[in-house]
C-alpha positions as CSV (number, residue, x, y, z in Angstrom):
1,M,-71.3,35.1,-32.0
2,K,-71.4,35.1,-35.7
3,Q,-67.9,36.4,-37.4
4,K,-67.3,37.1,-40.8
5,M,-63.6,36.6,-41.8
6,K,-61.9,38.4,-44.7
7,G,-58.2,38.6,-45.3
8,S,-56.9,40.1,-42.0
9,H,-59.9,41.4,-40.7
10,A,-62.9,39.9,-38.6
11,A,-66.4,41.3,-38.0
12,D,-68.2,40.7,-34.5
13,G,-71.6,42.2,-34.3
14,N,-71.3,46.0,-35.3
15,H,-67.6,45.9,-35.0
16,L,-64.8,45.5,-37.8
17,F,-61.6,44.5,-36.2
18,E,-58.0,44.2,-37.2
19,T,-55.5,41.9,-35.6
20,V,-52.1,43.2,-34.9
21,I,-49.1,40.6,-34.3
22,G,-45.6,40.9,-33.3
23,L,-43.1,38.3,-32.6
24,E,-40.3,37.3,-30.3
25,I,-38.4,34.5,-31.7
26,H,-35.6,32.9,-29.7
27,A,-33.0,30.8,-31.7
28,E,-30.3,28.8,-30.1
29,L,-26.9,29.6,-31.8
30,N,-24.8,27.0,-33.6
31,T,-21.8,27.0,-31.0
32,K,-20.4,24.0,-29.4
33,S,-20.1,25.6,-26.0
34,K,-22.3,27.6,-23.9
35,I,-22.3,31.6,-24.1
36,F,-20.4,32.3,-20.9
37,C,-18.6,29.0,-20.2
38,S,-17.1,25.9,-21.7
39,C,-19.8,23.4,-21.0
40,S,-21.2,21.6,-24.1
41,T,-24.3,22.7,-25.7
42,R,-25.1,18.9,-27.0
43,F,-28.8,18.2,-27.1
44,G,-29.8,14.9,-25.5
45,S,-27.2,14.4,-22.7
46,R,-28.1,13.1,-19.3
47,P,-29.8,15.5,-17.2
48,N,-27.4,18.2,-15.5
49,E,-24.6,16.6,-17.2
50,N,-23.4,19.7,-19.2
51,T,-23.1,22.1,-16.2
52,C,-20.4,23.9,-14.1
53,P,-20.0,26.5,-11.5
54,V,-20.3,29.4,-14.0
55,C,-23.6,28.3,-15.5
56,M,-25.0,27.3,-12.3
57,G,-24.3,30.6,-10.9
58,L,-22.3,29.4,-8.0
59,P,-20.6,32.4,-5.8
60,G,-17.1,33.8,-7.0
61,T,-17.5,32.5,-10.6
62,L,-17.2,35.0,-13.6
63,P,-18.7,34.6,-16.9
64,V,-16.4,34.8,-20.3
65,L,-18.0,35.6,-23.4
66,N,-18.1,33.2,-26.2
67,E,-16.6,35.0,-29.5
68,E,-18.5,32.6,-31.8
69,A,-21.7,33.6,-30.4
70,V,-21.2,37.2,-31.3
71,R,-20.1,36.3,-34.8
72,L,-23.1,34.2,-35.4
73,A,-25.5,36.8,-34.0
74,A,-23.9,39.6,-36.2
75,R,-24.3,37.0,-39.3
76,A,-27.9,36.8,-38.5
77,G,-28.3,40.3,-38.2
78,I,-26.5,41.1,-41.5
79,A,-28.6,38.4,-43.4
80,L,-31.7,40.3,-42.0
81,H,-30.6,43.8,-43.1
82,C,-30.0,45.2,-39.7
83,S,-27.6,47.7,-38.5
84,V,-25.0,45.9,-36.3
85,N,-23.8,48.1,-33.6
86,R,-19.9,48.2,-33.2
87,V,-20.5,48.9,-29.4
88,S,-23.0,46.6,-27.4
89,R,-23.6,45.7,-23.8
90,F,-25.0,42.9,-21.5
91,D,-27.4,43.6,-18.8
92,R,-29.0,41.6,-16.3
93,K,-32.7,40.9,-16.3
94,N,-33.8,40.3,-12.7
95,Y,-36.5,37.7,-11.8
96,F,-36.9,34.5,-9.6
97,Y,-37.9,31.2,-11.4
98,P,-36.7,27.7,-10.7
99,D,-35.0,27.2,-14.0
100,L,-32.9,30.4,-13.6
101,P,-30.0,29.4,-11.2
102,K,-28.7,33.0,-11.0
103,A,-32.1,34.5,-10.1
104,Y,-31.4,36.9,-13.1
105,Q,-30.5,36.4,-16.9
106,I,-27.8,37.9,-18.6
107,T,-29.2,39.5,-21.8
108,Q,-28.8,42.7,-23.8
109,Y,-31.3,45.7,-23.0
110,D,-30.1,49.1,-23.6
111,L,-27.3,48.4,-26.3
112,P,-28.4,45.3,-28.3
113,L,-26.1,43.9,-31.0
114,C,-28.3,44.5,-33.9
115,E,-31.2,46.8,-34.7
116,S,-33.4,48.1,-37.3
117,G,-33.6,45.1,-39.8
118,Y,-36.5,43.8,-42.1
119,L,-37.4,40.7,-43.7
120,D,-39.8,40.5,-46.8
121,I,-42.2,37.7,-47.1
122,E,-44.5,36.6,-49.8
123,T,-48.2,36.8,-49.1
124,G,-51.6,36.7,-50.9
125,Q,-52.4,35.6,-54.3
126,D,-50.4,35.7,-57.4
127,R,-51.0,39.1,-59.3
128,P,-52.0,39.2,-62.9
129,N,-48.5,39.6,-63.9
130,G,-47.4,36.4,-62.0
131,K,-45.6,38.2,-59.3
132,R,-46.3,37.5,-55.7
133,R,-47.2,40.2,-53.2
134,I,-44.5,41.1,-51.0
135,H,-44.8,42.4,-47.4
136,R,-41.9,43.8,-45.4
137,I,-41.9,43.0,-41.7
138,G,-39.6,45.2,-39.9
139,I,-37.3,43.8,-37.3
140,S,-36.9,46.0,-34.1
141,R,-33.7,44.2,-32.8
142,I,-31.7,41.3,-32.3
143,H,-29.8,40.6,-29.0
144,L,-27.7,38.2,-27.6
145,E,-28.8,36.4,-24.2
146,E,-28.3,33.1,-22.2
147,D,-31.0,30.5,-22.1
148,A,-32.6,29.1,-18.9
149,G,-33.0,25.6,-17.6
150,K,-35.8,23.2,-18.2
151,L,-38.6,22.3,-15.8
152,I,-40.1,18.8,-16.2
153,H,-43.3,18.0,-14.3
154,P,-43.7,14.3,-14.2
155,E,-47.5,13.3,-14.7
156,G,-49.3,12.3,-11.6
157,E,-46.4,13.1,-9.2
158,P,-46.3,16.1,-6.9
159,V,-42.7,17.3,-8.0
160,T,-40.9,19.3,-10.6
161,L,-37.6,18.1,-11.9
162,L,-34.8,20.6,-12.8
163,D,-32.5,20.2,-15.6
164,Y,-29.9,23.0,-16.3
165,N,-28.1,21.4,-19.4
166,R,-29.7,24.2,-21.4
167,A,-28.9,27.0,-19.0
168,G,-26.4,29.2,-20.5
169,V,-27.0,27.9,-24.1
170,P,-26.4,31.1,-26.3
171,L,-29.5,32.6,-27.8
172,I,-30.4,35.5,-29.9
173,E,-33.9,37.2,-29.6
174,I,-35.2,38.6,-32.7
175,V,-38.0,41.1,-32.0
176,T,-40.2,42.1,-34.9
177,E,-42.3,45.3,-35.4
178,P,-46.1,45.0,-34.8
179,D,-46.4,44.8,-38.7
180,M,-48.5,41.3,-39.2
181,R,-52.0,41.4,-39.6
182,S,-53.0,37.5,-39.5
183,P,-51.9,34.3,-38.3
184,E,-51.0,33.2,-42.0
185,E,-48.5,36.3,-42.1
186,A,-46.9,35.3,-38.9
187,A,-46.5,31.7,-40.0
188,A,-45.0,33.0,-43.3
189,F,-42.6,35.1,-41.5
190,L,-41.4,32.3,-39.3
191,K,-40.8,30.1,-42.1
192,A,-38.8,32.7,-44.2
193,L,-36.8,33.5,-40.9
194,K,-36.2,29.9,-40.1
195,S,-34.8,29.2,-43.6
196,I,-32.3,32.3,-43.4
197,L,-31.1,30.9,-40.0
198,E,-30.4,27.5,-41.6
199,Y,-28.7,28.8,-44.6
200,T,-26.3,31.2,-42.6
201,E,-25.9,28.3,-40.2
202,V,-26.6,30.4,-37.4
203,S,-28.9,27.8,-35.9
204,D,-30.2,24.5,-36.6
205,C,-33.7,25.6,-35.9
206,R,-34.9,22.0,-34.7
207,M,-38.1,22.9,-33.2
208,E,-38.8,19.7,-31.8
209,Q,-35.5,20.0,-29.8
210,G,-36.4,23.7,-28.8
211,S,-33.7,25.2,-31.0
212,L,-36.3,27.7,-32.4
213,R,-39.0,28.9,-30.0
214,C,-41.6,31.7,-30.6
215,D,-43.5,34.1,-28.2
216,V,-46.3,36.0,-29.8
217,N,-47.8,39.6,-28.8
218,L,-51.1,39.9,-30.1
219,S,-54.0,42.6,-30.0
220,V,-57.0,43.7,-31.7
221,R,-58.3,47.1,-32.7
222,E,-61.3,48.6,-34.6
223,M,-60.6,49.1,-38.2
224,G,-59.6,52.7,-38.8
225,K,-57.9,53.2,-35.4
226,T,-54.1,53.9,-35.1
227,D,-53.6,53.1,-31.5
228,F,-52.8,49.6,-30.6
229,G,-55.1,47.7,-28.3
230,T,-54.0,45.8,-25.3
231,K,-51.2,43.3,-26.1
232,V,-51.4,39.7,-24.8
233,E,-48.2,37.4,-25.0
234,I,-48.4,33.9,-25.9
235,K,-45.5,31.8,-24.6
236,N,-43.4,29.3,-26.2
237,L,-45.0,28.0,-29.3
238,N,-43.0,25.6,-31.4
239,S,-44.7,24.6,-34.5
240,F,-46.2,26.7,-37.4
241,R,-49.3,24.8,-37.2
242,E,-49.9,25.6,-33.6
243,I,-48.6,29.0,-33.9
244,Q,-51.5,29.6,-36.5
245,R,-54.2,27.8,-34.5
246,A,-53.2,29.7,-31.3
247,L,-53.2,33.2,-33.0
248,A,-56.7,32.5,-34.6
249,A,-58.1,31.3,-31.2
250,E,-56.5,34.3,-29.4
251,A,-57.8,36.7,-31.9
252,E,-61.3,35.3,-31.6
253,R,-61.3,35.5,-27.8
254,Q,-59.9,39.3,-27.7
255,R,-62.8,40.1,-30.2
256,E,-65.4,38.5,-28.2
257,Q,-64.1,40.1,-25.2
258,Y,-64.0,43.6,-26.7
259,C,-67.7,43.3,-27.8
260,S,-69.0,42.0,-24.7
261,G,-67.0,44.2,-22.2
262,G,-65.3,47.1,-24.2
263,P,-61.4,47.5,-24.7
264,D,-60.6,48.0,-21.3
265,S,-62.0,44.3,-20.6
266,I,-58.9,42.9,-22.3
267,L,-56.1,42.4,-19.6
268,P,-52.2,42.7,-20.3
269,E,-51.4,39.1,-19.5
270,T,-49.3,36.3,-20.5
271,R,-51.0,33.2,-21.7
272,R,-50.2,29.7,-23.0
273,W,-51.7,27.5,-25.8
274,D,-53.6,24.5,-24.8
275,N,-53.5,22.4,-27.8
276,G,-56.2,19.8,-26.4
277,R,-58.8,22.4,-25.7
278,G,-57.9,24.6,-28.8
279,R,-57.6,27.8,-26.7
280,T,-55.1,30.1,-25.0
281,V,-55.1,29.9,-21.0
282,S,-54.0,32.7,-18.6
283,M,-50.7,32.1,-16.9
284,R,-50.1,35.4,-15.0
285,T,-50.2,39.2,-15.4
286,K,-47.8,40.6,-18.0
287,E,-44.5,42.0,-16.6
288,G,-43.3,45.4,-17.5
289,N,-39.5,46.2,-18.2
290,Q,-39.5,48.1,-14.9
291,D,-40.2,44.8,-13.2
292,Y,-37.1,43.1,-14.3
293,R,-34.8,46.1,-12.9
294,Y,-32.4,46.0,-15.6
295,F,-29.1,47.1,-14.9
296,P,-25.4,46.7,-16.7
297,D,-23.8,43.4,-16.0
298,P,-20.8,44.5,-13.7
299,D,-19.0,41.2,-14.7
300,L,-18.9,41.7,-18.3
301,P,-17.3,44.6,-20.4
302,P,-19.0,46.0,-23.4
303,V,-18.6,44.2,-26.8
304,F,-16.6,46.2,-29.3
305,L,-16.5,45.0,-33.0
306,D,-13.8,46.4,-35.2
307,R,-14.6,47.1,-38.8
308,S,-12.5,44.5,-40.4
309,L,-14.3,41.7,-38.3
310,L,-17.4,42.9,-39.8
311,C,-16.5,42.9,-43.2
312,L,-15.4,39.2,-42.8
313,I,-18.6,38.3,-41.3
314,R,-20.5,40.1,-44.0
315,N,-18.3,38.4,-46.8
316,G,-19.1,35.3,-45.4
317,I,-22.9,35.4,-45.8
318,P,-23.9,32.6,-48.2
319,E,-26.3,32.3,-51.1
320,L,-29.5,33.1,-49.0
321,P,-32.9,31.5,-50.0
322,E,-34.3,34.3,-52.3
323,Q,-31.0,34.3,-54.3
324,K,-30.9,30.6,-54.5
325,K,-34.4,30.8,-55.7
326,E,-33.7,33.3,-58.6
327,R,-30.7,31.0,-59.5
328,F,-33.0,27.9,-59.6
329,L,-35.3,29.8,-62.2
330,R,-32.4,30.7,-64.3
331,E,-30.4,27.5,-64.1
332,Y,-33.0,24.8,-63.9
333,G,-36.1,25.8,-65.7
334,L,-38.4,25.5,-62.6
335,N,-41.5,27.7,-62.0
336,P,-41.8,29.8,-59.1
337,Y,-43.8,27.5,-57.0
338,E,-41.4,24.5,-57.5
339,A,-38.2,26.9,-56.9
340,G,-39.9,28.3,-53.8
341,L,-40.6,24.9,-52.2
342,L,-37.1,23.5,-53.1
343,T,-35.2,26.5,-51.8
344,G,-37.4,27.2,-48.6
345,E,-35.3,24.4,-46.8
346,K,-31.5,24.5,-46.8
347,A,-31.2,20.6,-46.8
348,L,-33.8,20.1,-49.6
349,A,-32.2,22.7,-52.0
350,D,-28.8,21.0,-51.3
351,Y,-30.1,17.5,-52.0
352,Y,-31.7,18.6,-55.1
353,E,-28.6,20.2,-56.5
354,E,-26.8,16.9,-55.6
355,V,-29.2,14.8,-57.4
356,V,-29.1,17.2,-60.6
357,G,-25.3,17.1,-60.3
358,F,-25.4,13.6,-61.4
359,G,-26.8,14.4,-64.9
360,V,-30.3,13.9,-63.8
361,D,-33.0,16.0,-65.9
362,S,-33.6,19.0,-63.5
363,R,-37.4,19.0,-64.0
364,E,-37.8,15.1,-63.2
365,A,-35.6,15.7,-60.3
366,A,-37.8,18.4,-58.9
367,H,-40.9,16.0,-59.4
368,W,-39.4,13.2,-57.6
369,I,-38.2,15.4,-54.8
370,L,-41.4,17.6,-54.3
371,D,-43.9,14.9,-55.1
372,E,-42.6,11.5,-54.1
373,L,-39.7,12.1,-51.4
374,P,-42.3,13.9,-48.9
375,R,-44.0,10.3,-48.5
376,I,-40.9,8.8,-47.1
377,R,-39.5,11.6,-45.3
378,K,-42.5,12.2,-43.2
379,D,-41.7,9.1,-41.2
380,A,-37.8,9.7,-41.0
381,E,-36.0,10.6,-37.8
382,N,-36.0,14.5,-37.5
383,G,-37.2,14.7,-40.9
384,E,-34.0,13.3,-42.4
385,I,-33.9,12.4,-46.3
386,P,-33.6,8.7,-46.0
387,V,-32.3,8.1,-49.5
388,K,-28.8,9.0,-50.7
389,S,-28.8,11.6,-53.5
390,H,-27.0,9.3,-55.8
391,Y,-29.4,6.6,-55.3
392,L,-32.4,8.8,-56.3
393,A,-30.5,10.1,-59.3
394,D,-29.8,6.3,-60.3
395,L,-33.5,5.6,-60.0
396,I,-34.4,8.4,-62.1
397,Q,-32.0,7.4,-64.9
398,K,-33.2,3.9,-64.6
399,I,-36.8,5.2,-65.4
400,G,-35.8,7.4,-68.1
401,E,-33.9,4.5,-70.0
402,G,-36.9,2.5,-69.6
403,R,-35.6,-0.2,-67.3
404,I,-38.5,0.1,-65.0
405,S,-41.8,1.9,-65.2
406,R,-42.6,5.1,-63.2
407,N,-45.1,3.3,-61.1
408,T,-42.3,0.7,-60.2
409,G,-40.0,3.5,-59.4
410,K,-42.3,4.7,-56.5
411,D,-42.1,1.3,-55.0
412,V,-38.5,0.9,-55.4
413,L,-38.1,4.3,-53.9
414,M,-40.1,3.2,-50.6
415,E,-37.9,0.0,-50.5
416,M,-34.7,2.1,-50.8
417,A,-36.0,4.2,-47.6
418,V,-36.3,1.0,-45.7
419,T,-33.6,-1.1,-46.8
420,R,-31.2,1.7,-47.9
421,K,-30.3,-0.5,-50.9
422,T,-29.6,0.5,-54.3
423,P,-32.3,0.8,-56.9
424,G,-30.1,-2.0,-58.8
425,E,-30.1,-4.3,-56.0
426,I,-33.9,-3.9,-55.4
427,I,-34.7,-4.2,-59.0
428,R,-32.7,-7.5,-59.4
429,E,-33.9,-9.1,-56.1
430,K,-37.6,-8.4,-56.8
431,G,-37.4,-9.1,-60.7
432,L,-38.8,-5.6,-61.5
433,S,-36.9,-5.1,-64.8
434,Q,-39.1,-3.4,-67.6
435,I,-39.7,-5.3,-70.9
436,S,-38.4,-3.3,-73.5
437,G,-37.4,-5.8,-76.0
438,P,-39.9,-5.6,-79.2
439,A,-39.5,-9.2,-80.0
440,E,-40.7,-10.2,-76.3
441,L,-43.3,-7.6,-76.2
442,Q,-44.9,-8.5,-79.7
443,K,-45.2,-12.2,-78.4
444,I,-47.0,-10.9,-75.4
445,I,-49.4,-8.8,-77.4
446,R,-50.1,-11.4,-80.1
447,D,-51.2,-13.8,-77.4
448,V,-53.3,-11.0,-75.9
449,L,-55.1,-10.1,-79.2
450,S,-55.6,-13.8,-80.1
451,R,-57.7,-14.1,-76.6
452,N,-59.5,-11.0,-77.0
453,A,-60.9,-11.2,-80.5
454,D,-64.1,-9.2,-79.5
455,A,-62.1,-6.2,-78.4
456,V,-60.1,-6.5,-81.5
457,Q,-63.4,-6.2,-83.5
458,D,-64.6,-3.2,-81.4
459,Y,-61.5,-1.4,-81.8
460,K,-61.9,-1.9,-85.8
461,K,-65.4,-0.5,-85.5
462,G,-63.9,2.7,-84.0
463,S,-64.3,1.9,-80.3
464,A,-62.1,4.3,-78.3
465,K,-62.4,2.0,-75.2
466,A,-61.2,-1.0,-76.7
467,I,-57.2,-0.1,-77.2
468,G,-57.3,1.0,-73.4
469,F,-59.0,-2.5,-72.5
470,L,-56.3,-4.3,-74.6
471,M,-53.2,-2.3,-73.1
472,G,-54.5,-3.3,-69.6
473,Q,-54.5,-6.9,-70.7
474,V,-50.9,-6.5,-72.1
475,M,-49.8,-5.0,-68.9
476,K,-51.6,-7.6,-67.0
477,A,-50.0,-10.4,-69.0
478,S,-46.6,-8.8,-68.5
479,R,-47.1,-8.5,-64.8
480,G,-46.8,-4.8,-65.2
481,K,-43.4,-4.9,-66.8
482,A,-44.1,-4.1,-70.4
483,N,-42.6,-0.6,-71.4
484,P,-45.9,1.1,-71.6
485,N,-45.0,3.5,-74.4
486,L,-43.5,1.0,-76.7
487,A,-46.1,-1.7,-75.8
488,R,-48.8,0.8,-77.1
489,S,-46.9,1.8,-80.2
490,L,-46.5,-2.1,-81.2
491,L,-50.3,-2.8,-80.0
492,E,-51.6,0.0,-82.5
493,E,-49.1,-1.3,-85.1
494,L,-50.4,-4.9,-84.9
495,L,-54.1,-3.7,-84.9
496,S,-53.7,-1.8,-87.9
């Protein structure tokens, strides 16, 4: 079936469709203990090591709310322009599944902690005046809940293993309005949200560890219609790339289904993303809220937040990504693209300011961090930056002083990432110091000129290529150590 894509719309046959997307994001909160007990939230422990009678749901136990989880959830709500309700309540969401030891999940249903927020994302191309298009995505609610355990399915074995370390870990669920119209917008929203949660230290957002997970609700409708189509949920997507692929594939599936069988042929269901086959796969029919039989948790009293606590939380909100971006534009002379990349990730923004703090030129620091650092960072564990900030500053200063060339500096950076040695140690051990003494360079250049008389004559006859050839011979004779700017100046002087 031929399709014509344009922006967020797609044509199938005689139909022009619009994709409608809403997100449900689960973020683990940065607490040391679980939401209703004192068990550790540490990742990577032995299976079922961080459990107790409370998080295992044993009879006679009572939950006690973790105050820090409430503070972090409120901080997220304030950063996302939500109204924080001074009174909220916990409910029981009833369903049976092996990873849920109590056979119900404690969550917030009728009275969530936060409501009616938004997040602005940049989308589309630059306008003629240089400003990006801003799209406001509404946030319906943010509520607290406990996480479930983890099911492990050993390959080739007819068993399922259960690890309850994650059961009871505090989560916030962030529910958006259906305001996104393309997979690209959904990915942009998630990246912006992840940045805010990292800046506010609400969550570490390590998607590879499951700290940030996303369920997607997607439907299609014919252009011009205002009623939503049948909503399909895609569960537990945990990378930006796979989210975009899954949404594009599901939208295409629904358009084809719509054209072949009409709108009623699209079933309300929960599907999962099959990365290998590049398509979504049906898991089960979609549950409705009535299926969960929500009711107020009788073991937990309502949560009351006084105004003084909310003021403390609000005053504790740090500089957020958009504010930091504007400051980087003002203070460091960066362009919007550079400032956006640097401030999109808190760790990278902090690293940049540390490097600049050692007296390095701000534009040079941006170049090395944005253009060269990704090559060594992609192989680092958990995406950490493997070179200390003062080491990179030292390297940039040595290049600026002419002690090594820029190309040599790239090799030194790679070596620093592997050995953790200082630039000075690597330069000394490998004999990489640049030749910047005029007398030594003149000796090398005269020797090159004496051995390349034909090129000298070509230069005198006006050949533009001749000086490039002679410079190449100078760099070869110096084994790449000649200061290129000084060498070229001396070469032109001797040729004249």
